[in-house]
C-alpha positions as CSV (number, residue, x, y, z in Angstrom):
1,M,-0.2,0.2,-0.2
2,G,1.4,3.4,-0.9
3,K,1.5,6.4,1.3
4,I,-0.7,8.2,-1.1
5,L,-3.3,6.2,-0.6
6,D,-2.7,5.8,2.6
7,A,-3.4,9.8,2.6
8,V,-6.3,10.0,0.5
9,R,-8.2,7.2,2.9
10,A,-7.3,8.6,5.5
11,K,-9.2,12.0,3.7
12,N,-12.1,10.2,3.1
13,G,-12.6,8.0,6.4
14,N,-12.0,5.2,5.4
15,T,-14.9,4.3,2.6
16,L,-12.8,4.4,-0.7
17,S,-14.9,1.8,-3.4
18,S,-12.4,-0.2,-4.4
19,E,-12.3,1.8,-8.1
20,N,-10.8,4.7,-6.4
21,E,-8.5,2.5,-4.5
22,Q,-7.3,1.2,-7.8
23,F,-7.4,4.8,-9.5
24,V,-5.2,5.8,-6.5
25,S,-2.9,3.1,-6.6
26,R,-2.3,3.7,-10.5
27,F,-1.8,7.4,-10.2
28,E,0.7,6.3,-7.8
29,E,2.6,3.7,-10.0
30,A,2.6,6.1,-13.0
31,L,3.9,9.2,-10.4
32,N,6.4,7.1,-9.5
33,D,7.3,5.4,-12.7
34,V,7.9,9.4,-13.8
35,L,9.8,10.6,-10.7
36,K,12.5,8.0,-11.9
37,E,13.1,10.0,-15.2
38,E,15.7,12.1,-15.0
39,V,14.1,15.4,-15.5
40,S,15.3,18.8,-14.9
41,A,15.2,20.0,-11.5
42,S,12.7,22.9,-12.2
43,E,9.4,23.9,-10.8
44,K,7.4,23.4,-14.7
45,R,9.4,20.5,-15.2
46,N,8.5,18.9,-11.8
47,S,4.8,20.3,-12.7
48,D,4.7,18.6,-16.0
49,A,5.6,15.7,-14.9
50,F,3.1,15.7,-11.9
51,S,0.3,16.5,-14.7
52,Q,1.5,13.1,-16.5
53,A,1.6,11.3,-14.1
54,L,-2.4,12.2,-13.4
55,K,-2.8,12.4,-17.3
56,N,-1.9,8.4,-17.5
57,V,-4.3,7.6,-15.1
58,V,-7.3,9.4,-15.6
59,G,-8.1,8.9,-19.2
60,E,-9.2,5.8,-18.0
61,F,-11.9,6.8,-16.1
62,S,-15.0,8.0,-17.5
63,A,-16.8,11.6,-16.5
64,E,-19.9,9.6,-14.9
65,Q,-18.1,7.9,-12.1
66,G,-19.0,10.8,-10.3
67,K,-18.2,13.5,-7.6
68,E,-16.1,11.2,-5.6
69,T,-13.0,10.6,-8.1
70,Q,-13.1,14.2,-9.1
71,T,-12.7,15.3,-5.5
72,I,-9.5,13.3,-4.8
73,V,-7.9,14.3,-8.1
74,S,-8.7,17.7,-6.5
75,Q,-6.9,16.8,-3.8
76,L,-3.9,15.3,-5.3
77,R,-3.5,18.3,-7.3
78,S,-3.8,20.2,-4.4
79,M,-1.1,18.9,-2.7
80,A,1.1,18.6,-6.0
81,E,0.7,22.7,-6.1
82,K,2.0,22.8,-1.9
83,M,5.9,21.3,-3.0
84,D,7.5,24.3,-3.4
85,K,10.6,24.5,-6.0
86,L,13.1,21.6,-6.3
87,E,16.5,22.4,-6.5
88,S,14.9,25.5,-9.1
89,L,18.2,26.3,-9.8
90,S,20.3,23.6,-10.1
91,Q,21.3,23.5,-14.5
92,G,21.8,19.6,-13.7
93,K,19.6,16.6,-13.6
94,I,18.5,14.7,-10.2
95,S,21.2,12.4,-9.5
96,Q,20.5,9.2,-7.7
97,K,21.9,10.8,-4.4
98,E,19.7,14.3,-4.7
99,R,16.5,11.8,-5.8
100,Y,17.0,9.8,-2.2
101,N,17.8,13.3,-0.5
102,L,13.5,13.9,-1.9
103,R,12.5,10.7,-0.8
104,S,14.4,11.8,2.5
105,K,12.4,14.9,3.0
106,L,8.7,13.9,2.1
107,E,9.7,10.8,4.6
108,A,10.5,13.1,7.0
109,H,7.6,15.3,7.0
110,K,5.1,12.1,6.5
111,D,3.3,12.7,9.7
112,N,2.7,16.6,8.7
113,I,1.2,15.7,5.6
114,L,-1.3,12.7,6.9
115,K,-2.3,15.2,9.5
116,A,-3.2,18.2,7.2
117,V,-5.1,15.8,4.8
118,R,-6.7,14.9,7.8
119,S,-7.8,18.2,8.6
120,G,-10.2,18.5,5.8
121,S,-8.4,21.3,4.2
122,P,-6.4,20.1,1.5
123,S,-4.9,23.9,1.0
124,A,-3.0,23.2,4.2
125,V,-0.8,20.7,2.8
126,E,2.9,21.9,2.3
127,I,6.3,20.9,2.4
128,A,9.1,22.8,2.4
129,F,12.2,22.1,0.0
130,D,15.0,23.9,0.7
131,G,17.0,22.9,-2.5
132,M,20.0,22.3,-0.8
133,R,21.9,19.6,-2.2
134,A,24.2,16.7,-0.3
135,A,27.5,17.3,0.2
136,A,29.8,15.7,-2.5
137,L,32.7,15.7,-4.2
138,M,33.3,18.9,-6.2
139,T,34.1,18.4,-10.0
140,T,34.5,21.1,-13.2
141,Q,31.0,20.4,-13.6
142,N,29.3,20.8,-10.6
143,V,30.7,23.2,-8.5
144,V,30.2,26.4,-10.8
145,T,27.1,26.5,-12.8
146,G,24.9,29.3,-14.9
147,A,25.6,31.3,-17.9
148,E,27.3,29.9,-20.6
149,I,29.4,32.3,-22.7
150,S,28.9,32.7,-26.5
151,S,32.7,32.8,-28.2
152,G,31.3,36.6,-29.5
153,M,30.3,38.0,-26.5
154,D,32.0,41.0,-25.4
155,F,32.6,40.5,-21.2
156,E,35.0,40.7,-18.4
157,W,34.8,38.8,-15.4
158,D,34.3,40.4,-11.7
159,N,37.0,39.0,-9.6
160,E,35.2,39.5,-6.3
161,I,33.4,36.2,-5.4
162,A,29.4,36.9,-4.4
163,Y,29.0,34.5,-1.8
164,I,26.2,33.1,0.4
165,K,25.4,35.8,3.9
166,Y,25.9,34.0,7.1
167,P,24.7,36.1,10.7
168,K,27.1,37.6,12.7
169,N,28.5,35.6,15.3
170,F,29.1,37.0,19.0
171,V,30.4,34.4,21.7
172,L,33.5,34.0,21.2
173,D,33.7,37.9,21.7
174,I,31.5,38.4,25.1
175,I,31.9,35.1,27.1
176,R,35.3,34.5,28.7
177,S,37.3,32.7,26.2
178,R,41.0,32.3,25.2
179,Q,43.2,30.3,22.6
180,V,45.4,28.0,23.9
181,A,47.8,24.9,22.0
182,R,46.2,22.4,23.2
183,V,42.8,21.6,25.0
184,K,42.9,18.9,27.3
185,E,40.5,16.2,27.2
186,A,38.9,17.6,30.3
187,K,38.2,20.3,32.8
188,L,37.9,19.4,36.4
189,K,36.2,21.7,38.5
190,R,35.6,21.7,42.5
191,E,31.8,23.8,42.7
192,Q,30.4,24.3,45.9
193,S,26.9,22.9,46.2
194,S,25.5,23.7,50.1
195,R,26.3,26.0,53.0
196,E,25.0,24.6,56.2
197,G,24.7,27.4,58.7
198,Q,25.2,31.2,59.0
199,A,26.4,33.9,61.2
200,V,24.6,35.6,63.5
201,I,24.6,38.1,66.5
202,T,26.2,36.5,69.6
203,A,25.9,37.2,72.9
204,E,29.4,37.5,75.3
205,G,30.3,34.3,76.1
206,A,27.7,32.5,74.1
207,V,28.0,29.9,71.7
208,K,28.8,30.6,68.1
209,P,27.1,28.9,65.7
210,L,28.6,25.9,63.2
211,V,28.8,26.9,59.7
212,S,30.2,24.2,57.2
213,Y,30.3,23.7,53.1
214,T,30.1,20.5,50.9
215,F,31.8,20.8,48.1
216,E,31.2,18.4,44.7
217,D,33.9,17.6,41.4
218,K,32.5,18.0,38.3
219,V,34.4,17.1,35.0
220,Y,33.2,18.8,31.8
221,N,34.4,17.7,28.3
222,R,36.3,18.6,25.3
223,I,34.2,18.3,22.2
224,K,35.8,19.0,18.4
225,I,34.1,20.6,15.3
226,A,35.0,19.4,11.7
227,A,34.2,18.4,8.6
228,H,36.1,18.0,5.3
229,M,35.8,18.4,1.8
230,E,36.8,16.8,-1.2
231,W,37.6,17.5,-4.8
232,T,39.5,16.3,-7.8
233,E,43.0,17.7,-9.5
234,E,40.6,19.0,-12.7
235,F,39.0,21.5,-10.7
236,E,41.7,22.1,-8.6
237,N,43.8,22.9,-11.6
238,D,41.1,24.8,-14.1
239,F,39.8,27.3,-11.4
240,D,42.3,28.0,-9.2
241,T,41.5,31.2,-8.2
242,L,38.0,29.7,-7.3
243,F,39.7,27.1,-5.2
244,N,41.3,29.0,-3.0
245,S,38.6,30.9,-2.6
246,I,36.6,27.8,-1.4
247,I,39.6,26.8,0.7
248,D,38.8,30.3,3.1
249,L,35.3,29.8,3.1
250,F,35.3,26.4,4.4
251,E,37.5,27.4,7.0
252,T,35.2,30.3,7.8
253,D,32.1,28.2,7.2
254,L,33.3,26.1,9.7
255,L,34.3,28.4,12.6
256,R,30.4,30.1,11.9
257,D,29.0,26.8,12.6
258,W,31.4,26.6,15.6
259,Q,30.0,29.4,17.1
260,N,26.2,28.6,16.5
261,I,27.2,25.1,18.4
262,L,28.1,27.6,21.2
263,L,25.5,30.1,21.0
264,N,23.1,26.6,21.6
265,K,24.8,25.6,23.9
266,I,23.7,28.9,26.1
267,L,20.3,28.6,24.6
268,A,20.0,24.8,25.9
269,T,20.9,25.5,29.4
270,A,19.6,29.0,30.1
271,P,16.2,28.3,32.2
272,G,12.9,31.1,31.3
273,Y,11.9,33.6,33.0
274,I,11.9,33.5,37.0
275,S,8.6,35.3,38.5
276,T,9.9,38.5,39.9
277,T,7.4,41.1,42.2
278,L,7.3,43.0,39.0
279,D,4.3,40.1,37.6
280,G,0.7,41.9,37.6
281,T,2.0,45.5,38.2
282,I,2.3,47.0,34.5
283,N,-0.7,48.6,31.9
284,Q,0.1,47.3,28.4
285,P,3.8,45.6,29.2
286,T,6.5,46.1,26.1
287,I,9.8,44.4,24.9
288,Y,11.0,47.2,27.4
289,S,9.0,46.2,30.3
290,V,9.9,42.7,29.4
291,I,13.7,43.3,29.1
292,G,13.7,44.9,32.7
293,A,11.2,42.6,34.4
294,G,14.5,39.7,32.9
295,I,17.0,42.0,34.3
296,L,15.4,42.0,38.1
297,S,14.8,38.2,37.7
298,I,18.8,37.5,37.0
299,Q,19.3,39.8,39.7
300,N,17.1,38.0,42.2
301,M,19.9,35.4,41.8
302,L,22.5,37.8,42.7
303,F,24.1,37.6,39.4
304,E,24.5,41.0,37.1
305,P,23.2,40.5,33.3
306,N,26.1,42.2,31.2
307,V,24.8,41.5,27.6
308,I,21.5,40.8,26.0
309,W,21.0,39.0,22.2
310,M,18.0,39.6,20.5
311,N,16.5,38.8,16.8
312,Q,16.6,41.6,15.0
313,A,12.9,41.6,14.1
314,D,12.2,42.3,17.6
315,V,15.2,45.4,17.5
316,W,13.1,46.5,15.3
317,A,9.7,46.0,16.4
318,M,10.8,47.8,20.2
319,N,12.7,50.7,18.1
320,L,9.2,51.4,15.9
321,A,6.8,50.7,18.1
322,T,4.0,53.7,18.2
323,D,1.5,54.3,21.4
324,N,-2.2,53.8,20.4
325,I,-2.5,58.0,18.4
326,G,0.7,56.6,16.4
327,Q,3.3,58.5,18.6
328,P,6.7,56.4,18.7
329,V,7.1,55.1,22.1
330,M,10.2,56.9,24.2
331,P,12.3,54.3,25.6
332,P,11.7,54.0,29.4
333,I,15.0,52.8,29.9
334,M,18.7,54.1,29.0
335,V,19.2,52.8,24.9
336,G,21.6,54.3,22.6
337,S,25.7,53.4,21.2
338,N,24.8,49.5,21.3
339,Q,23.1,48.6,24.8
340,I,20.3,48.7,26.3
341,A,19.8,49.8,30.4
342,G,23.9,48.9,30.3
343,L,23.8,45.5,28.9
344,S,25.5,45.1,25.4
345,L,23.1,44.5,22.8
346,K,24.0,41.8,20.2
347,V,21.6,41.2,17.2
348,S,21.5,37.7,15.4
349,N,19.0,35.3,13.6
350,G,20.6,32.4,16.0
351,I,17.9,33.9,18.5
352,A,14.2,32.8,17.5
353,P,11.4,35.8,17.1
354,G,10.1,36.8,20.2
355,K,12.9,35.4,22.3
356,I,15.5,37.3,24.4
357,L,18.8,35.6,25.9
358,M,20.5,37.4,28.5
359,G,23.2,36.8,31.2
360,D,26.1,37.9,33.0
361,S,28.8,36.6,30.4
362,N,31.4,36.1,33.0
363,T,29.9,32.8,34.4
364,W,30.7,31.2,31.0
365,K,34.5,30.1,29.8
366,E,35.5,28.5,26.7
367,E,39.0,27.5,25.8
368,H,39.6,26.3,21.7
369,T,42.9,25.6,19.6
370,G,43.6,27.5,16.6
371,F,42.0,25.9,13.3
372,I,43.7,23.0,12.4
373,S,43.5,21.8,8.4
374,R,45.3,19.0,6.8
375,I,45.3,18.1,3.3
376,G,45.4,14.4,2.2
377,L,44.3,11.1,0.9
378,I,41.8,8.9,2.0
379,N,40.2,5.6,0.3
380,D,41.0,5.2,-3.4
381,Q,41.8,8.7,-3.8
382,L,45.6,8.4,-5.3
383,I,44.0,6.7,-8.1
384,R,41.5,8.8,-8.5
385,N,43.1,12.4,-8.7
386,E,41.3,13.3,-5.6
387,K,42.2,15.2,-2.5
388,T,40.5,15.6,0.8
389,I,41.4,18.4,3.3
390,V,39.8,17.9,7.5
391,G,39.1,20.9,9.5
392,E,38.9,21.0,12.8
393,V,38.9,23.0,16.1
394,F,38.8,21.9,19.4
395,S,36.8,23.5,22.0
396,L,36.3,23.2,25.9
397,M,33.1,25.5,27.1
398,Y,31.6,25.1,30.7
399,Q,29.4,26.9,33.5
400,A,29.5,26.1,36.5
401,N,26.2,24.4,38.1
402,R,25.6,27.6,41.1
403,D,26.0,29.8,37.7
404,A,23.0,28.8,36.1
405,G,20.9,31.4,36.8
406,S,23.0,33.9,35.4
407,W,21.2,33.5,32.0
408,I,18.0,33.6,31.1
409,Y,16.0,32.9,27.6
410,L,12.7,35.2,27.5
411,D,9.5,34.1,25.8
412,I,8.7,38.1,25.3
413,D,4.6,37.4,24.5
414,A,4.7,34.5,28.1
415,V,6.7,37.8,30.0
416,K,4.3,40.7,29.0
417,E,1.5,38.5,29.8
418,A,2.9,37.9,33.4
419,L,3.6,41.5,33.9
420,T,0.3,42.6,33.2
421,I,-2.0,44.0,35.5
422,I,-5.2,41.2,36.0
423,Q,-8.6,43.1,35.9
């Protein structure tokens, strides 16, 4: 039984007639036959392929078979129309590996597809294909695509290569970080776990209270961030300038990926908003109100936040906010020179819209090596005229358990709701 037949059955309450089950099954077989052909990976050709699969089957049914068959055809068309471009900018054909990636994408979204189909609204079926190919050996054929230059064309090369834009990263600029020659396998840290008793006012001759402390040894392990890239000697020889640029890009992108890993580690360990005395006391709270409440929440844990990370959409929503009559809202707290209320403001799409990360940068520590790259041969590359470069960075980042309250990850809407006066 095919996946499309399962989806259509679920859409129609598992009451399909045998004729219509046969129709859907034949359609699915026809669609699979068309996909097996190496069609051009463009939106138009994929749409034609889907239409051809329908034509291969619909012709076997007469119009008198009723409304049910036409409804099923409409459902299938609706699902097809919601598929995004499949490698629309690629000039090559769909390879076996890319075809496998496409099937994997469909399989990964199977639950969402079935849920949308069963919802009663076929228009809600949506599959997002990002058009990203699987990493592959770089050759003269697959790295550079695009315009073909005719022999009679008068042209010159713009030697500046246009790269894909990436967001800025700030992790190592903020936390306590240092580069070392060698990062050891682990960091052993002795942390205070408790304190018993406290000092009090004592009278002359009275017994002083007993105070004691306990400690716990914690182990923090090193991680390795690494990737490799393969290419042919022909590509290196024919595109020498581009090849050198790709090596630089490989290093830069690996370092960006490393930065994102460190940022995600902070996000994963930062708790949400912890209630403060500001809860239920503000009429129509703003993002500024959320920031103030977050600062108070961290200060209540006896830490002083000095950095705030926000998504650019929320920064502009804050800067362009207006009141009920359209007048700009004046910031109730100090804003300027990339600071908000004394906190250093960092903008990154690594922070989800509607979220704010803030904390004390001194409580995170990190050690790392320099970028390490090696060029060599793997497997049978020697007889294939191929090479491999490996890039890696060793890093060890940690925060003591007692410092867990020094960072928080706020949900703006949730904090606004907590701060709003209950009428």
